[in-house]
C-alpha positions in Angstrom: 135.9 105.9 89.7 133.9 102.7 90.2 131.9 100.9 87.5 128.8 102.3 89.2 130.2 105.9 88.9 130.9 105.4 85.2 127.4 104.1 84.7 125.9 107.1 86.6 127.8 109.6 84.5 126.8 107.8 81.3 123.0 107.9 82.0 122.7 111.0 84.1 125.3 113.3 82.5 125.2 116.8 83.8 122.8 115.8 86.6 125.3 114.3 89.1 128.2 115.5 91.1 131.0 114.0 93.1 129.7 114.1 96.7 133.0 114.9 98.4 133.1 118.2 96.5 130.6 119.7 98.9 133.1 119.5 101.8 135.8 120.9 99.6 133.9 124.0 98.7 131.9 124.6 101.8 134.7 125.9 104.0 133.1 127.8 107.0 130.0 128.8 105.0 126.8 127.9 107.0 124.8 127.0 103.9 122.7 123.9 103.1 124.1 121.2 100.9 121.5 121.8 98.2 122.7 125.4 97.8 126.3 124.2 97.3 125.3 121.4 95.0 123.2 123.8 92.9 126.4 125.7 92.3 128.5 122.6 91.8 125.8 121.3 89.4 126.4 124.4 87.2 130.2 123.9 87.0 131.2 120.4 88.2 128.5 118.0 86.8 131.1 116.0 84.9 133.6 113.2 85.4 136.4 115.1 83.7 138.9 115.9 86.4 140.3 119.1 84.8 136.8 120.5 84.4 136.0 119.5 88.0 139.0 121.3 89.4 138.3 124.4 87.3 134.6 124.3 88.5 135.7 124.0 92.1 137.7 127.1 91.9 134.8 128.9 90.2 132.4 127.9 92.9 134.8 128.9 95.6 135.2 132.3 94.0 131.4 132.7 93.7 131.1 131.8 97.4 134.0 134.1 98.3 132.5 137.1 96.5 128.8 136.6 97.0 128.0 134.4 100.0 127.2 136.5 103.0 128.9 135.5 106.2 127.3 137.1 109.2 130.6 138.5 110.5 131.3 140.1 107.1 127.9 141.6 106.6 129.1 145.1 107.2 131.8 144.7 104.5 129.2 143.4 102.0 126.9 146.3 102.7 129.7 148.7 102.1 130.6 146.9 98.8 127.0 147.4 97.6 127.1 151.1 98.6 130.4 151.7 96.9 129.7 149.7 93.7 126.0 150.6 93.6 125.1 147.0 92.8 126.3 143.6 94.0 125.0 140.0 93.8 124.6 138.1 97.1 123.7 134.6 98.2 121.5 134.8 101.3 118.4 133.4 103.0 115.6 135.8 102.2 112.2 136.0 103.9 109.3 138.3 103.1 106.5 139.8 105.2 103.6 142.1 104.4 103.7 145.6 105.9 100.0 146.3 106.1 100.6 149.9 107.1 102.3 150.8 103.9 100.7 148.0 101.9 104.0 146.8 100.7 105.9 143.5 100.8 109.3 143.8 102.5 112.2 141.4 102.4 114.6 140.6 105.2 118.1 139.2 104.5 119.1 136.8 107.3 122.9 137.1 107.0 123.3 140.5 105.4 121.3 142.0 108.3 119.0 144.4 106.4 115.3 144.6 106.6 112.4 146.5 105.0 113.7 146.0 101.5 110.8 146.6 99.0 110.0 143.6 96.8 107.3 143.6 94.1 104.1 141.5 94.4 104.8 139.5 91.3 108.0 138.1 92.8 106.2 137.2 96.0 103.4 135.5 94.1 105.9 133.5 92.0 107.7 132.3 95.1 105.2 132.2 98.0 107.6 130.3 100.2 109.4 133.6 100.8 106.5 134.4 103.1 107.0 131.4 105.3 110.4 130.5 106.7 112.5 132.1 103.9 114.3 130.8 100.9 118.0 130.7 99.8 118.4 133.0 96.8 120.7 134.7 94.4 119.8 138.3 94.7 121.0 141.5 92.9 121.1 144.3 95.5 121.3 148.0 94.8 121.9 151.0 97.1 120.4 154.4 96.5 120.6 156.9 99.2 117.5 159.1 99.8 116.7 162.0 102.1 113.4 160.4 103.1 114.0 158.8 106.5 111.1 156.5 106.0 112.5 155.1 102.8 115.0 152.3 102.7 118.1 152.9 100.5 118.3 149.1 99.7 116.7 148.1 96.4 116.2 144.4 95.4 116.8 144.5 91.6 116.3 140.8 91.0 115.9 137.6 92.9 116.3 133.9 91.8 115.6 131.1 94.3 118.3 128.4 94.2 116.4 125.5 92.7 116.2 123.6 89.5 114.5 125.3 86.7 113.4 122.2 84.8 113.8 118.5 84.6 112.8 115.6 82.4 110.8 113.1 84.4 110.4 110.6 81.5 114.2 110.7 80.9 114.7 109.9 84.6 112.4 106.9 84.4 114.0 105.6 81.3 117.5 106.0 82.8 116.4 104.1 85.9 115.8 101.0 83.7 119.5 100.9 83.0 120.3 100.1 86.7 119.8 97.0 88.7 117.9 97.4 92.0 121.1 97.2 94.0 122.9 99.7 91.8 119.9 102.1 92.0 119.8 101.8 95.8 123.6 102.5 95.9 123.1 105.5 93.6 120.4 107.0 95.9 122.6 106.4 99.0 125.5 108.1 97.3 123.1 111.0 96.4 122.3 111.4 100.1 126.1 111.6 100.7 126.9 108.2 102.1 129.2 105.4 101.0 126.8 102.4 100.2 129.6 99.9 101.0 129.4 100.9 104.7 125.7 100.0 105.0 123.7 96.7 104.9 120.5 96.4 102.8 118.2 97.1 105.8 120.1 100.2 106.8 120.0 101.5 103.3 116.2 101.1 103.3 116.0 103.0 106.6 117.9 105.9 104.9 115.5 105.8 101.9 112.4 105.7 104.1 113.6 109.2 105.3 112.9 110.4 101.7 109.3 109.2 101.6 107.8 112.4 103.1 109.2 114.3 100.1 107.4 112.1 97.6 104.2 111.1 99.5 101.6 113.7 100.5 100.5 113.9 104.1 102.9 111.2 105.2 103.6 111.0 109.0 107.0 109.6 110.0 108.8 109.3 113.3 112.4 108.3 114.0 113.8 107.9 117.5 117.3 106.7 118.2 120.7 107.5 119.6 122.5 110.8 119.0 124.7 111.2 115.9 122.9 108.9 113.5 122.0 111.7 111.0 118.2 111.7 111.7 117.7 115.4 110.8 120.4 115.7 108.1 118.0 115.0 105.1 115.4 117.5 106.3 117.8 120.3 106.8 120.3 119.8 103.9 118.6 117.7 101.3 115.8 119.6 99.7 114.6 123.2 99.3 111.0 121.9 99.7 111.5 120.8 103.4 111.5 122.9 106.6 113.3 121.7 109.7 112.2 123.4 112.9 112.9 122.8 116.6 110.1 120.9 118.2 110.0 123.5 121.0 109.7 126.5 118.8 106.5 125.8 116.8 103.2 127.4 117.6 99.7 126.9 116.1 99.8 130.2 114.1 103.3 129.4 112.8 102.5 125.8 111.8 98.9 126.1 110.6 97.2 129.6 110.4 97.2 132.9 112.2 93.5 133.6 113.1 93.8 137.3 113.3 95.7 137.9 110.1 94.6 134.8 108.1 98.2 134.1 107.2 98.8 130.4 106.3 101.4 128.6 108.3 104.2 126.2 107.3 102.0 123.3 106.3 100.5 125.4 103.5 103.8 126.1 101.8 106.3 123.3 102.4 106.2 119.7 101.3 107.8 118.5 104.5 107.7 120.0 108.0 110.2 118.2 110.2 110.4 118.6 114.0 114.0 118.3 115.3 114.8 117.4 118.9 111.2 116.3 119.2 111.9 114.1 122.2 112.3 115.3 125.8 109.9 114.5 128.6 110.4 117.9 130.2 109.4 120.0 127.2 106.4 122.2 127.5 103.9 121.5 124.8 100.7 123.5 123.9 97.8 121.0 124.1 95.9 123.0 121.5 98.8 122.4 119.1 98.6 118.6 119.8 94.9 118.6 119.1 95.0 120.5 115.8 98.0 118.2 114.8 95.9 115.1 115.5 93.2 116.4 113.2 95.6 117.4 110.4 97.5 114.2 110.5 94.3 112.2 110.3 92.2 114.3 107.9 94.8 116.5 106.0 92.8 119.5 107.2 92.7 122.0 110.0 90.1 124.6 111.2 90.4 128.4 111.2 87.3 129.6 113.0 84.4 128.5 110.9 86.6 127.7 107.9 88.3 124.4 107.3 91.6 124.5 105.3 93.5 121.6 103.7 97.2 121.1 103.1 99.6 118.5 101.8 102.7 118.8 104.0 104.1 115.6 105.4 105.2 115.6 109.0 108.4 114.1 110.4 109.3 113.8 114.1 112.9 113.0 115.0 114.4 112.8 118.4 117.0 111.2 120.6 116.4 108.2 122.9 117.8 108.2 126.5 117.7 104.4 127.0 118.4 101.2 125.2 115.7 99.3 123.4 115.4 96.4 126.0 115.2 99.0 128.8 112.4 100.9 127.1 110.5 97.6 126.3 110.9 96.4 129.9 109.9 99.7 131.6 107.7 101.6 129.2 107.5 101.6 125.4 109.5 102.7 122.3 107.7 106.2 122.4 109.1 106.7 125.9 111.3 109.8 125.1 108.4 111.9 123.9 106.9 114.8 125.9 103.9 113.7 127.9 101.3 115.5 125.7 102.7 113.8 122.6 102.9 110.5 124.4 99.2 110.1 123.5 97.7 107.1 121.8 95.4 109.2 119.5 98.3 111.3 118.3 100.7 108.3 117.8 98.1 106.3 116.0 98.3 108.9 113.2 102.0 108.0 112.6 102.3 105.9 109.5 105.8 104.4 110.2 108.5 104.3 112.8 112.1 104.1 111.7 114.2 102.2 114.4 116.9 104.8 114.8 118.9 102.4 117.1 119.6 100.2 114.0 121.3 103.1 112.2 125.0 103.5 112.8 126.4 106.6 114.3 127.9 108.6 111.5 131.6 108.3 111.1 134.0 110.0 108.7 134.6 107.0 106.5 130.8 106.7 105.9 130.7 109.7 103.6 130.9 109.1 99.9 133.4 110.3 97.4 131.4 108.7 94.6 128.9 110.3 92.2 125.3 111.0 93.1 122.4 113.2 91.9 122.7 116.9 92.4 120.3 116.9 95.4 118.1 119.6 94.0 117.5 117.5 90.9 116.4 114.5 93.0 114.3 116.8 95.2 112.4 117.9 92.2 111.9 114.3 91.0 110.6 113.3 94.4 108.3 116.3 94.4 106.8 115.4 91.1 106.2 111.9 92.4 103.8 113.3 95.0 101.0 113.3 92.4 101.5 109.5 91.7 100.0 106.7 93.7 101.8 103.3 93.9 99.9 101.9 96.9 98.1 99.2 94.8 101.2 97.7 93.2 101.2 94.7 95.6 97.5 93.8 95.6 97.7 91.4 92.6 100.2 89.4 94.5 99.5 89.8 98.2 96.5 90.3 100.5 96.8 92.0 103.9 95.4 90.1 106.9 91.7 90.9 107.6 92.7 91.8 111.2 94.6 94.9 109.9 92.5 98.0 110.5 91.8 100.8 108.0 94.3 103.2 109.7 97.0 100.4 109.8 96.4 99.7 106.1 96.7 103.4 105.3 100.1 103.5 107.0 101.3 100.4 105.3 100.0 101.5 101.9 101.6 105.0 102.1 105.0 103.6 103.2 104.8 101.0 100.4 103.8 103.6 97.8 106.6 105.9 98.9 109.3 103.2 98.8 108.1 102.0 95.4 108.3 105.5 94.0 111.8 105.9 95.2 113.1 102.4 94.2 110.9 101.6 91.1 109.6 104.9 89.6 109.0 102.9 86.4 106.9 100.3 88.3 109.1 97.5 87.0 109.8 95.4 90.1 109.9 91.7 90.5 107.5 89.8 92.8 110.3 89.2 95.3 111.2 92.9 95.3 107.6 94.0 95.8 107.3 91.5 98.7 110.4 92.9 100.4 109.1 96.5 100.2 105.7 95.3 101.5 107.3 93.5 104.5 109.3 96.6 105.4 106.2 98.8 105.1 104.2 96.4 107.4 107.0 96.3 109.9 107.1 100.1 110.2 103.4 100.3 111.0 103.5 97.3 113.3 106.2 99.0 115.4 103.8 101.9 116.0 100.8 99.7 116.7 102.5 97.3 119.0 103.6 100.2 121.2 100.1 101.6 121.3 99.0 98.3 122.9 101.3 99.2 125.8 99.9 102.8 126.1 96.2 102.3 125.6 94.3 99.1 126.7 91.4 99.9 124.2 93.5 99.0 121.2 93.0 95.4 120.1 96.0 93.1 119.3 96.6 92.9 115.6 98.1 90.0 113.6 100.3 91.7 111.0 100.5 89.3 108.2 99.8 88.9 104.5 98.7 86.1 102.2 100.4 85.1 99.0 98.6 84.2 95.8 98.9 80.5 96.6 97.2 81.1 100.0 100.3 80.9 102.2 100.2 83.3 105.1 103.4 85.1 106.1 103.7 86.9 109.4 105.8 90.0 109.9 107.8 90.7 113.0 109.9 93.6 114.1 113.5 93.1 114.9 112.9 94.1 118.5 110.3 91.3 118.7 112.9 88.8 117.5 115.7 90.0 119.8 113.7 90.6 123.0 110.6 88.4 123.1 110.4 88.3 126.9 109.9 92.1 126.9 108.2 92.9 123.6 104.8 91.5 124.4 104.2 93.5 127.5 100.8 95.4 127.4 99.4 98.3 129.3 97.7 95.9 131.8 100.6 93.5 132.0 103.7 93.5 134.2 107.0 94.8 132.9 109.0 92.0 131.4 106.0 89.7 130.8 107.2 86.7 128.7 105.9 86.3 125.2 102.8 84.3 124.7 103.1 80.6 124.2 103.0 79.0 120.7 99.8 79.3 118.8 98.6 78.4 115.4 98.1 82.1 114.6 101.6 83.1 115.5 103.9 81.1 113.2 107.1 82.6 114.7 106.1 81.7 118.2 105.1 78.3 117.0 108.7 77.6 116.4 109.4 77.7 120.1 108.3 74.1 120.7 109.6 71.2 122.8 111.7 70.2 119.8 113.7 73.4 119.8 117.2 72.6 119.0 119.5 73.7 121.9 122.4 74.7 119.7 120.1 76.8 117.5 118.4 78.3 120.6 121.8 79.5 121.9 122.5 81.2 118.6 119.4 83.3 118.4 117.1 81.0 116.4 115.0 77.9 116.5 114.6 74.7 114.7 112.2 75.1 111.8 110.1 72.1 111.0 108.6 71.8 107.5 105.3 73.3 108.7 106.8 76.2 110.7 109.3 77.0 108.0 106.6 77.3 105.5 104.8 79.8 107.8 107.6 82.1 108.7 110.9 83.3 107.3 112.1 84.6 110.7 113.0 83.2 114.0 112.9 84.1 117.7 115.8 85.7 119.5 118.2 84.3 122.1 117.0 82.0 124.9 119.1 81.0 127.8 121.4 78.0 127.4 120.2 74.7 128.8 122.3 72.6 131.1 121.8 69.4 129.1 122.3 69.8 125.4 120.7 67.4 123.0 121.9 68.3 119.6 119.4 67.9 116.7 119.3 68.6 113.0 117.7 71.9 112.2 117.7 75.2 110.2 118.1 78.7 111.6 117.4 82.0 109.8 118.7 85.3 111.0 117.4 88.7 109.8 119.6 91.6 109.0 120.7 93.8 112.0 119.7 91.1 114.5 122.0 91.0 117.5 122.8 88.2 119.9 124.7 86.0 117.5 128.1 84.6 118.6 130.2 81.7 117.4 130.2 80.2 120.9 126.4 79.8 121.0 126.0 79.1 117.3 128.7 76.5 116.8 130.2 75.7 120.2 127.8 72.8 121.2 128.4 71.1 117.8 132.2 71.5 117.9 132.7 70.2 121.4 134.2 66.7 121.5 135.5 66.8 117.9 139.1 65.9 117.2 139.2 66.9 113.6 137.3 69.9 112.1 137.3 70.9 108.4 136.2 74.5 107.5 135.3 75.2 103.8 134.9 78.8 103.0 136.1 80.4 99.8 136.0 83.9 101.4 138.6 83.8 104.0 140.7 86.5 102.2 140.2 90.0 103.7 141.3 91.1 107.1 137.9 91.1 108.7 137.2 87.6 107.3 140.5 86.3 108.7 139.6 87.8 112.0 136.3 85.9 111.9 138.3 82.7 111.4 140.5 83.6 114.4 137.3 84.1 116.5 136.1 80.7 115.4 139.5 79.3 116.6 138.8 80.9 120.0 135.4 79.1 120.1 137.1 75.8 119.3 139.7 76.5 122.1 137.0 77.2 124.6 135.2 74.0 123.8 138.2 71.6 124.0 139.8 70.1 127.1 143.1 71.5 128.0 144.9 68.1 127.5 143.2 67.4 124.1 144.6 68.2 120.7 142.4 69.1 117.7 143.2 69.2 114.0 141.5 72.1 112.1 141.9 72.3 108.4 140.8 75.2 106.2 139.9 75.0 102.5 139.6 78.5 101.0 140.6 80.5 97.8 143.6 82.6 97.3 143.0 86.3 97.1 143.8 87.6 93.6 145.3 90.8 94.7 146.5 90.3 98.3 147.6 86.7 98.3 150.8 87.3 100.1 149.1 89.2 103.0 146.4 86.5 103.2 149.1 83.8 103.5 150.9 85.8 106.2 147.8 86.1 108.3 147.0 82.4 107.9 150.6 81.6 109.0 150.1 83.7 112.1 147.0 81.8 113.0 149.0 78.6 112.6 151.5 79.9 115.1 148.9 81.1 117.6 147.0 77.8 117.5 150.1 75.6 118.0 150.6 76.8 121.5 147.2 75.8 122.8 146.8 72.3 121.2 145.1 73.2 117.9 147.0 72.0 114.8 145.7 74.5 112.2 146.4 73.8 108.5 145.1 75.3 105.3 145.1 74.9 101.6 143.8 76.8 98.5 141.2 75.3 96.3 142.8 75.7 92.9 140.0 74.1 90.8 137.9 77.3 91.0 134.7 75.2 91.3 134.3 75.0 95.1 131.5 77.2 96.4 130.6 75.2 99.5 130.6 77.0 102.9 130.4 74.6 105.8 132.1 73.2 108.9 132.4 69.4 109.1 133.5 67.5 112.3 134.7 63.9 112.6 132.1 63.1 115.2 129.1 63.3 112.9 128.1 67.0 112.2 128.0 69.2 109.2 127.1 72.8 109.6 126.1 74.4 106.3 126.7 78.2 106.2 124.9 80.4 103.7 127.5 83.2 104.1 130.4 81.3 105.5 131.9 83.0 108.6 131.3 86.5 107.2 128.0 87.0 109.1 128.6 90.4 110.9 128.0 93.9 109.7 130.9 96.4 109.6 132.1 97.6 113.0 135.0 99.5 114.4 137.7 96.8 114.4 140.4 99.2 115.5 138.5 100.6 118.4 139.6 98.7 121.5 136.9 100.5 123.6 134.0 99.5 121.4 131.8 96.7 122.7 130.9 95.5 119.2 134.7 95.0 118.7 135.1 93.0 121.8 131.8 91.0 122.0 130.3 89.3 119.0 126.8 89.2 120.4 126.6 93.0 120.4 127.3 93.2 116.6 124.5 93.5 114.2 124.6 90.6 111.7 123.9 90.2 108.1 120.9 88.2 106.8 122.1 84.5 106.8 121.0 80.9 107.3 122.6 78.0 109.2 121.7 74.3 108.7 122.8 71.6 111.1 122.9 68.1 109.6 123.9 64.8 111.3 126.1 62.8 108.9 
């Protein structure tokens, strides 16, 4: 167990479970995670290994005896008949038989219908009427001569969900965790290992939770296959319903005019549309129209009557093309069916999660640490729907006056949702509030910038905010930083239109001046003068290398997940011509860090003449646990470099006081590195067929800064 796991068990005893247990007990049962964790929470919510093992066996036995597999339904029905009574775990839905004036239950896996259920049970659990609910049910069998009567009797029913929770206790326990610890706890609760994700990717995962804690929140996520877009909506909460985008109808979603039966939005907190993308999908225009009204006004019409509902809507789908391809030829909503590729519909979307930034889910990404029993967290999030945190930034920051009311609503709802998830006690620092606000603005900006490509009537918007001291800060999307030549294309412009020239109102673009530092430009950033640095924290993406390189002092900032970074373009121009290079980095210890060092040696080799010899000296710190392996790897680098004219040497800093991270050359340059050479996110280092393994510029990077100083 990690220190975080110990802390989780200390402050949330009985409310957390080890996340790898779900896979252990699931077997071939096609049952949502929240059902399994409900059972695990009863028997395994502890850190005592003996109790966990005993609990696992108990849960397995419960599933073996009571979970209904479709292929064993006949055996379970026979068991009920022979024993007279038996408990089952199944998905139960209820409908009203208006001919007999009775409610009748249907068991999805057990395969029986027309089971009488009393009105009081239906009133207590109205979701039984829409979509069905997983339940523990006591079934009885009593044969009768009456052919119209069902022999199946529902003796009792208990939906699988938490019976009670202490919200105040939850808020007080949150105060015992730092923000990073809390984020990691939430990521583990979702089922992922937080060590495998950067901060920005963690936030993307948590934005998926906002629909559960924010009423009438409209979210879209489009991205490659296999990134877990629909996982949360199908497995995470008993208050969400995941449906296929092609299976929904107006009566099913909103209301049936002839019967008056309310649809999904009246009973569920979240209605998520899976496989929402697909240009060839047939879509009912009437459905699109009523969805527009509901997403904007939280209401829909049934004849002369207008009804309201609180369900959030989520749209997830797969992209067919890369981001630069979509930006060059169409827009980031390109995969949607034609009738949904409509500016009025898309303008109702509050935030767009860039699914292409989320890694494809791999086995090592799943967590074996402790996280909340998901049903507990689902109830917490549901209780937060009645809170409003949208004003928590207004004493510190003011949104640009250009931002419209609808844009503000999207920003405020995303901000409110993230604040509820991260800071339910409201105790956030100014810097943390600003980070959440920037992420909320970016999500809405991604929507609005694409609308400019679809509909010429939408005006361009300057997405920025002002701090208390009057400093304006612009917000850019990562696509804007990486592909500036394609990003600013409009509905009336040509594909691939270059980004506008520098203006005083676009601080990021203002960095692209005649004084742009060539070395920085190659690396994906620009020189920041005192004025431009004060205006913007971010920089533009790669620009082509120039033939003549005039090296200048400068500072470059990179945002998390930005691509296009390579040592060749970042350092190459400054290392060329040096005969002695000193690298100071205390974190050249682990394999991936030593690999980064080797890739820097490759850059040095590419920038030296064949008949030159270069001395490269490394100052680092010995690894406390794997010092022998560290020394072995460094020795192998020495051997490799010797054959190509690089004399590589290294030493350990034994004082324990050196924290510098820089590269210094003997021909007058010092490159100060905020993260040393460890600038890339995790990638598949053992996969020889992965482009991110073979090409640095295709790896997403961490947030870091580089400063070039002439000495």
